[in-house]
N, C-alpha and C positions, 0 to 999 in steps of 0.2 A: 580439548580445543573449544574455546568459547566463541560466540558470535561477535564479530567485530562491531563496535559501536563507538563512534567519536564522542568525545566529552565536551568539546568546545566548538564554537562557530568556525574557528580557523581550521580545525580538523575535518569539518563537515564538507563533503564534496557534493556539488550540484546545488540546485535551488538558489542561484546567485541573487535573484531579486529579493527573495524572502530573507536571505541572510543579511543583505544590506539594510532592509527595514528593521529587522530584529536588532541589529547592532546599534542602531540609533535609539530605539526604544529602551534597550537594556542600559545603555550609557546614561540616558535621561533618568531612568528609575533609580539607578545606583546613586546618582548625584542627589536626587530628591528624597530618597529613602522611602518611597511610597510603594503601595502594592502594585503588582504588574497588572495591566488591563486584562480582562477576560478575553480569551483567545480561542478561535476555532480553526483547526487544521482540517482541510478537506482534500481527499485524494484516495487513490486505490491502496489496498493493503501492501505494505512493504516499501513505501516511498520515503519513510523516515518521520512519520508524525510523532511516534513515541520518542524517538531519538531527539527531535527538536524540543519536545517538552522537557526531557532530561537536561538538555543543554541550557535551557532557560533557567532551570533550577540551579544548575552548576554555576552558571555565570553570576547569578544573584546570590549564591551561597544560601539558598533557602530550602526548606524541606519540601519534598514532593511525595504526595500520596497518590498511588496508582490503583485504579479500579476500572471496571467496564460496565457498559450499559446493561448487559444481561444479568450481572450480579445485583445491580440496584433495581430489582424488580418489585420491591415493596417500599411503601412510604417510610416504614419504621427503619428499614436498612439504610435508606438514604439519610434519614434524620440522624442516625447514629454516626455516620461518616462525617456529616457536616458539623455536628456538635463537638467532634473530637479534633477539629482543625484549630490550629493556633494562628495568631495574627501573622499575616503575610505568607502563610503557607500556600502551596500550590496544589490543587486537586486536579489530577488528570483522569478523564473519563474516556476510555476508548469505546468505539461503537456507541456513541452517545445516542444515536437515533433509535437504538433498541430498548431504551428506557420506556416504560409504560407512560401514557399521557399524564396520569395523576402525579407521577414522580417528576416529569418534566415541568409541570405547573408549579410544584413546590420549589424546584430547582431555580427557575427563573425569578421567583420572588426572593429567594435567598441571595441570588447574584446581585439584585438591585438594592435590596433593603438590608442585607446582612441580618436577616431575621427569619425565624421559622415559625409558622403558625400551625399549631397542633390541636386537633379536636379531641377532647376527652369526653367520653360518654356518647350516648345516641339519642336521637329525637330531641324532645323539648329539654331533656336533662343535659344535653351536650353543651360543653363549654369550649371556647377557643382560647388557647394560651399562646402567647407570643414569646418565643425564646430568642434572645439576642445571640448573634453569631460573631465570631472574630472575623474581621475583614480578611478575605481570602481571594485567591485568584483561581478561576476555573479555566482549565485548558481542555477543550473538547476535541475529539477526533472522530471523523466519520467519512464514509464514502457515499453516503446517501443523505445529504442535508435536507432533501425534500420530505423526509420522514420525521424531521424535527418540527415541533410546533413553532409557528412564526414568532410568538412572543419570546420564545427561548433564543431563537436566532438573533432577534433584535438586541438582546442583552450582551452579545459579544461585541466588544469594541474593536478587536482586531480579527480580520478574516483572511486566511491565507489558503490559496488553492495550489497544491503541490502538483508539479508537472512530472510527466514521465521523463526518465533520464535519457540523454543522448548516448550513443555508442561510445563516444570519446570519454564521457564522464564515467560510464561503467567500466571502461578499460582502465581508467586511472584508479578506480576503487579496487578492481581485481588485482592490478599490479601491486598496489600499496598493501592490501591485505595479504597477498601472496607472500610478500617479504616477511610479514609478521609470522606467517605459517611456514617459513623456511622453503618457499617456492620461488624460484627465479623464472618468470615467464617471459618468453619472447613476445614482442609487441603484437605480432600476427596472431599468436595463440590467445593473448588477452582480448584482442579485438573479436575473434571468432566466438569466444565465450560470452562477450558482451552482446553480440548479435542474438545469441540464444537466450538472453536474460529478459527479453520483452520490456526493456526500459525500467526494470524494477531492481533496485539494489539487493533486496533480500533474495531474489531469484539468482542474482549473480553470485552471491556468497554461498548459496546452496549448491550451485554448480561447481564453484571453486572447491568446496569441501569434498564433493564427489570426485573431482579431479585429484585431489590430494590422496584420497584412499586408493584411487586407480594407480597412481605412480608409485605409491609406497609398496604395493604388491610387487612391482617390477624392480624397484631400486633397493628396497629394504635398507634404508639409510636414515639416520636421525639428523644428518647434516643437511645443509642447504642443497636442494635438488633443482637442477636446471631443466625446465620443461621446454623441449624442442617443438618445432612445428610438427614433426612426425608424431611426437607423443600426443599433441593436441588433436591431430587428425584421427588417431586411433581412438582417443577418448570420445570424440564427437560421433564417430562411427558407431561406437558401442551404444551411445544414447540415441542413435538414429536421427541426429540433427544435421540438416543439409547446409550448403554454403550460404543460404539466405538466413540461416539461424532458425529455421522452422522445424518444429518437433512433429512427431507422428500425429499428435492431437491437432496441431495447426493444419496439417495437410488433410486430416479427416474433415475438419470444418469446411475447407475449400471444396473438397471432393463431394461432400454431402450437399453443399449449396449448388454445385454443378449437376450432380447426378439426380438427386431427389427433388430438387426444386427448379431445375433448368436455369440456374443462374439467378433465381429470385425474380421479384422481391419476396421475402419471407420474414416473418416475425422472429425475434431473437429466441424466444422460448422454443418455438417449433424447430428452429435450426439446431439449437443446443441439444434438445432431446433426441433428435434424429442422429446427431453426431455422437451420442452417448456421452455427453458432457452436461454438467449441471448448468442451468441458466446463470447462476452466480459466477461460476468459473468463466463461462463464455463472455459475460459482460465485463469482468474485471481483469481477466488474464489474457484470453485469446483474441477477442475482438479488437481491443485497442491496438495491439501489435499489428494485426492484419490490416487495420485501417491506416496506420502510420506508414506501412509498406505500400499502400495503394492497391492491395489485392482485393479488398472488398470495400463497399461504401454503404453508408447509412442514409436511407431516404425516408420520406414520410410514409411510404408504403411498406418499408421493411429493408432488410439487408440484400444487397445485390453483389454479384461477382463482376468486378471491373474487367476491362480489356487486359490490363496488366495481370490480373488474377488468372484469366483464361490462358494468357500466354505462358504464365508460370506452370500451370497444370499441363499444358500441351508440351512444354519443354521437358518437364520432369517425368510425366507418365505417358507421353506419346498418345494423347487422347485423339480419337478420331470419331467425329460425330456419326459417321456412317457404319462404324463397327461396334458401337456401344462403349462401355466404360470399364476400366479395370477395377476389380473388387479388391481394395487394399485395406479393408477394415479389419482390425484385430478384435478378437473376442475378449 
């Protein structure tokens, strides 16, 4: 079973504003036969940045070379990739912010002048040779644009910020992909899975894959399987996901904020480490969902537990300020 990935803008669900813009640019480029503008996609992992890059290549019927920032850690490696590009090719660099500064500097020169300056030799004997590059399109993807050099960011003609998905959009994706995987999901089941997906399609597909394995153990059938609300409840109970769509890790973040930091404010790193979660996971996976649900808030002084967050904890865990707190952390 392969990961579902739409091939065209029509198949792509969500990001409606970006799709409308891309459709205009793609139509224009097709008519004029020019290279596609350098494009930067910004957003959390799993929102569809790589998929959109592949869609652009598919719509234009052009070759797409895929690499990542950590791979392009040396000037020579980057030079080899750039010199192998053909005219109108698209180069996709994921996590572009992780490229070293010297590589970023060479890259933005290549983007603007379609040329590569290489220094041969050292000291006074060194010479600079300029190599011409075939006109190409760079498509970058990052969730931390602030780590990119300003001149590099300035070379991108198109800049798209991907939003987290709504529960309705994720429900649509889950139902659509479920059919491809011979799963017929009731809408309530799909909606509950969407709630647990934290606004991220990749997360939704991972959960759907686990559901498929769960039901195959019970039904043992290669034909289409109907997933009832009862099946969905049993599956989410196995994952320990509640009716808010919160996982044990989500609840741990809230409980840590309440118990260890008295509701805050507290810095993200301190909260993450105390909750036994990496700061990166806290920032990209857990915090955005908790903020969207209104359970925590981000302030200048740090993260705080909201009234809604306290009400959630009080309802779920019967917290009583006079009796201490339940210890629900797992090792």
